[in-house]
C-alpha positions in Angstrom: 92.7 102.8 139.0 91.0 100.4 136.6 93.3 97.6 135.5 93.2 95.6 132.3 92.2 92.5 134.3 89.0 94.2 135.5 86.2 92.0 134.1 83.7 94.9 133.9 86.1 97.0 132.0 86.8 94.2 129.6 83.1 93.5 129.1 82.5 97.2 128.3 85.4 97.3 125.9 84.2 94.3 124.0 80.5 95.1 123.9 81.1 98.7 122.8 82.1 97.5 119.3 78.6 96.4 118.3 75.1 97.5 119.3 73.3 95.0 121.5 70.5 94.5 118.9 73.0 92.8 116.6 73.8 90.1 119.1 70.9 87.7 118.3 71.9 84.1 118.3 72.9 82.9 114.9 73.4 79.1 114.7 76.4 77.6 113.0 75.5 76.4 109.6 76.2 73.6 107.2 76.5 73.2 103.4 72.7 73.1 103.1 72.5 76.8 104.1 75.1 77.9 101.6 72.7 80.0 99.6 71.7 82.1 102.6 75.3 82.4 103.8 76.2 84.3 100.7 74.1 87.2 101.9 76.3 90.3 102.0 75.8 90.7 105.8 76.7 87.1 106.7 80.4 87.7 107.5 79.4 90.5 110.0 76.6 88.3 111.5 79.0 85.4 111.9 81.6 87.6 113.6 79.0 89.1 116.0 77.5 85.8 116.8 80.6 83.6 117.1 83.9 85.3 116.8 83.2 88.2 119.3 82.8 85.6 122.0 86.4 84.5 121.5 87.6 87.9 122.8 85.5 87.7 126.0 88.4 87.1 128.4 91.2 88.5 126.3 92.6 90.8 129.0 92.6 88.2 131.7 96.1 87.0 132.7 94.8 83.5 132.6 93.3 83.8 129.1 93.9 81.0 126.6 92.4 81.2 123.2 89.7 78.6 122.4 91.5 77.6 119.2 89.2 74.7 118.5 86.2 77.0 118.6 87.9 79.4 116.2 88.8 76.6 113.9 85.3 75.2 114.0 84.0 78.6 112.8 86.5 78.5 109.9 85.5 74.9 109.2 81.8 75.8 108.9 82.6 78.8 106.8 84.7 76.5 104.5 81.9 74.0 104.2 79.5 76.8 103.1 81.9 77.5 100.2 81.9 81.2 101.0 84.9 83.5 100.4 87.4 83.2 103.3 88.6 86.7 102.5 85.2 88.2 103.4 85.2 86.5 106.8 88.8 87.5 107.5 88.1 91.1 106.6 85.1 91.1 109.0 87.3 89.8 111.8 90.0 92.4 111.0 87.3 95.1 111.2 86.1 93.7 114.5 89.7 93.7 115.9 90.2 97.3 114.8 87.0 98.3 116.5 88.0 96.6 119.7 91.4 98.2 119.6 89.9 101.6 119.1 87.5 101.0 122.0 90.4 100.0 124.3 92.5 103.0 123.4 89.6 105.5 123.8 88.2 104.4 127.1 87.7 107.6 129.1 87.2 105.9 132.4 90.6 104.2 132.2 93.1 106.9 133.0 96.2 104.8 132.8 97.5 105.3 129.2 99.9 102.3 129.6 97.0 100.0 130.6 94.9 101.1 127.6 97.9 100.6 125.2 98.6 97.2 126.6 95.0 96.2 126.3 94.9 97.3 122.7 98.1 95.4 122.0 96.7 92.2 123.5 93.5 92.5 121.6 95.4 93.0 118.3 97.6 90.0 118.9 94.5 87.9 119.7 92.9 89.0 116.5 95.9 87.8 114.5 95.8 84.4 116.3 92.1 84.1 115.5 92.7 84.8 111.9 95.2 82.0 111.8 92.8 79.5 113.4 89.9 80.5 111.1 92.2 80.0 108.1 93.3 76.6 109.4 89.7 75.4 110.0 88.6 76.8 106.6 91.5 75.0 104.8 90.7 71.7 106.6 87.1 71.9 105.4 88.1 72.7 101.8 90.9 70.1 101.7 89.2 67.2 103.5 87.0 66.0 100.6 89.9 66.3 98.2 92.8 65.1 100.2 94.0 63.0 97.3 94.8 66.2 95.4 97.5 67.4 97.7 100.3 65.0 96.7 99.6 65.8 93.1 99.8 69.5 93.7 103.1 69.2 95.7 104.5 67.0 93.0 103.5 69.5 90.3 105.2 72.2 92.3 108.4 70.1 92.6 108.5 69.5 88.9 108.1 73.2 88.1 110.7 74.4 90.7 113.3 71.9 89.6 112.9 72.7 85.9 111.5 69.3 85.0 108.3 70.9 83.8 107.4 74.3 82.3 104.4 76.4 83.4 101.5 76.5 80.9 101.5 79.3 78.4 100.1 82.6 79.6 100.5 81.7 83.3 103.2 83.6 85.1 104.5 82.7 88.6 106.4 84.4 91.3 108.6 82.1 93.4 108.2 82.9 97.1 110.8 81.5 99.5 109.6 81.3 103.2 111.4 81.0 106.4 110.0 81.0 109.9 109.8 78.8 113.0 106.7 76.8 113.8 105.1 77.1 110.4 102.1 74.9 109.8 102.4 73.8 106.1 98.7 73.3 105.7 97.8 76.7 107.1 100.5 78.5 105.1 99.4 76.7 101.9 95.8 77.5 102.6 96.5 81.2 103.2 98.4 81.5 100.0 95.8 79.7 98.0 93.1 82.0 99.5 94.9 85.1 98.1 96.6 83.6 95.1 93.9 81.3 93.8 93.6 77.5 93.2 96.6 77.5 90.8 98.9 78.4 93.7 101.2 75.5 94.6 103.6 74.9 97.4 106.4 72.8 98.7 106.5 73.4 102.5 107.9 72.0 105.7 107.7 73.1 109.3 110.6 75.6 108.9 109.6 77.1 105.5 109.8 76.1 101.8 108.6 77.5 98.6 105.3 78.8 97.1 104.5 79.2 93.4 102.2 82.2 93.3 100.4 83.2 90.1 100.7 86.9 89.7 100.3 89.6 87.0 103.6 91.4 87.9 106.3 91.6 90.5 104.4 94.4 92.3 101.2 92.2 92.3 103.2 89.3 93.7 104.7 91.4 96.5 101.2 92.8 97.3 99.7 89.2 97.5 102.5 88.0 99.7 102.1 91.0 102.0 98.4 90.3 102.4 99.0 86.7 103.1 101.7 87.3 105.7 99.4 89.7 107.5 97.0 86.8 108.0 99.7 84.4 109.0 101.3 86.7 111.6 104.5 88.6 111.9 107.2 86.0 112.3 107.8 84.9 108.7 110.4 86.1 106.2 109.4 85.8 102.6 111.6 86.4 99.5 109.8 87.2 96.3 111.3 86.6 92.9 109.3 87.4 89.7 110.0 84.9 86.9 110.5 87.5 84.1 113.0 85.8 81.7 114.4 83.4 84.3 113.3 79.8 84.8 111.4 78.9 87.9 114.4 76.8 89.1 116.6 79.9 88.8 114.0 82.0 90.7 113.9 79.4 93.4 117.7 79.7 93.9 117.5 83.4 93.9 114.7 83.4 96.5 116.8 81.1 98.7 119.8 83.5 98.4 117.7 86.5 99.3 116.3 84.7 102.3 119.8 83.7 103.4 120.9 87.3 103.1 117.8 88.7 104.9 118.6 86.3 107.8 122.3 87.2 107.9 121.4 90.9 107.9 118.8 90.3 110.6 116.1 92.1 108.6 112.7 92.2 110.2 110.2 89.5 109.2 108.2 90.5 106.2 108.5 90.6 102.4 112.0 91.0 100.9 113.2 91.4 97.3 116.7 91.6 95.8 116.9 95.4 96.3 116.7 94.9 100.0 119.9 92.8 100.2 121.7 93.9 97.0 125.1 94.7 98.5 125.3 91.5 100.7 123.9 89.4 97.8 126.6 90.7 95.4 129.4 90.2 97.9 128.2 86.7 98.8 128.4 85.6 95.2 131.9 86.9 94.7 134.4 85.0 96.9 137.1 87.6 96.5 134.9 90.3 97.9 133.3 88.3 100.7 136.8 87.1 101.9 138.0 90.7 101.9 135.0 91.8 103.9 135.6 89.0 106.4 139.1 90.2 106.9 137.8 93.7 107.5 135.5 92.5 110.3 138.0 90.0 111.8 139.7 92.3 114.3 136.3 93.1 116.0 135.5 89.5 116.7 138.2 89.5 119.4 136.6 92.6 120.9 133.1 91.6 122.1 132.4 95.1 123.5 133.2 96.7 120.1 131.3 94.0 118.2 128.2 94.5 120.3 128.4 98.3 119.8 128.6 97.9 116.0 125.7 95.5 115.9 123.5 97.9 118.0 124.6 100.8 115.8 123.5 98.9 112.7 120.2 98.0 114.3 119.6 101.7 115.1 120.5 102.9 111.6 123.6 104.8 112.8 121.8 106.8 115.5 124.5 107.1 118.3 122.1 108.6 120.8 119.9 105.5 120.7 123.0 103.3 120.9 123.9 105.0 124.1 120.4 104.5 125.5 120.3 100.8 124.6 123.7 100.0 126.0 123.2 102.3 129.0 126.4 104.1 128.5 127.4 107.7 127.9 127.4 109.2 124.4 131.2 109.9 124.7 131.8 106.2 125.4 129.9 105.3 122.2 132.1 107.8 120.3 135.2 106.3 121.7 134.2 102.8 120.8 133.3 103.9 117.2 136.7 105.5 117.0 138.3 102.2 118.0 136.3 100.4 115.4 137.6 102.8 112.8 141.2 102.2 113.9 140.9 98.4 113.9 139.0 98.0 110.6 140.1 101.1 108.6 136.5 102.1 108.0 134.6 104.7 110.1 131.1 103.6 111.2 130.3 107.4 111.6 130.2 107.8 107.8 127.4 106.5 105.5 130.0 104.7 103.3 131.8 103.2 106.2 128.6 102.0 108.0 127.4 100.4 104.8 130.6 98.5 104.3 130.7 97.4 107.9 127.1 96.3 107.7 127.9 94.1 104.6 131.0 92.7 106.3 128.9 91.8 109.4 126.4 90.1 107.2 129.2 88.1 105.5 130.3 86.9 109.0 126.8 85.9 110.0 126.3 84.2 106.7 129.5 82.2 107.2 128.3 81.2 110.6 124.9 80.1 109.3 126.5 78.0 106.5 128.9 76.5 109.0 126.1 75.5 111.4 124.1 74.0 108.5 126.9 71.8 107.2 
């Protein structure tokens, strides 16, 4: 059986994406070559000559991405003043080609091995996109480092209401939350997609971005594209300014993020409609307190609490709950009946499950606020 650590298999997978004749050596370039670099084929040539090599040992268990080399490619591309999006698109195409090659290898009969290889190649492609963006942004920002404090200060004035945006320019406020965020990389990625009028106030754990957009749908689309480059660990809340001030939008974005975390929504882009019930309950103390009382009896029953959380994660599918908890379906039904008895709301009905989901979110929100204080 051919394994994913087989060097010959890996070489064949990688070389299959491009014909050998395209592999001529293409030297890294500097600003003096900017005119030639704007050739329509340059992103493809750069990917073949430089980025493809970063995948060479991707399936080896000892593989470690050469992040500095990836960043240097992004740096040189940034110094050429070419569009970063063109390079990133070429890398995405390369990654897709390599994934297809891995999935369709006829000489590797182990389906699991092919799927694992495709997954690892896809993850590596995402990491390379991040390093390219980081290098590109460093190249773009280095000659103008003095501008960064001004841009951040401008964002702060707008988000606090001390300054109004110029006429004709509409912003969406994007709240971000995620561990290990690099503010420079995140800022660079958003500016790449949103333009030079994009501003941010970011720290390691998140922050806010002011994103110029034509509409709410346009803003959501821009944020989705940006998060695709940054990877899949970030939650983003998007609030379109409409008739509200930017400071009010910032507060709303923070609230949406808080609810998304409390509801344990998957990383990605979230808007008010995604958290509407929890949002409304959290802003009405009488309602939130009543929901906390509903869920209180389950907190003393860890087994029932776990069952409810798994049921919510599986969208009410009792069969999948039984599989995840490794228990019989009848045991799941018994526990759900006990939850109904203790709370007065049946998790087997749509109405009851929605109410219990909101009540659970109120409990997690109270815990989050308690740990933050």
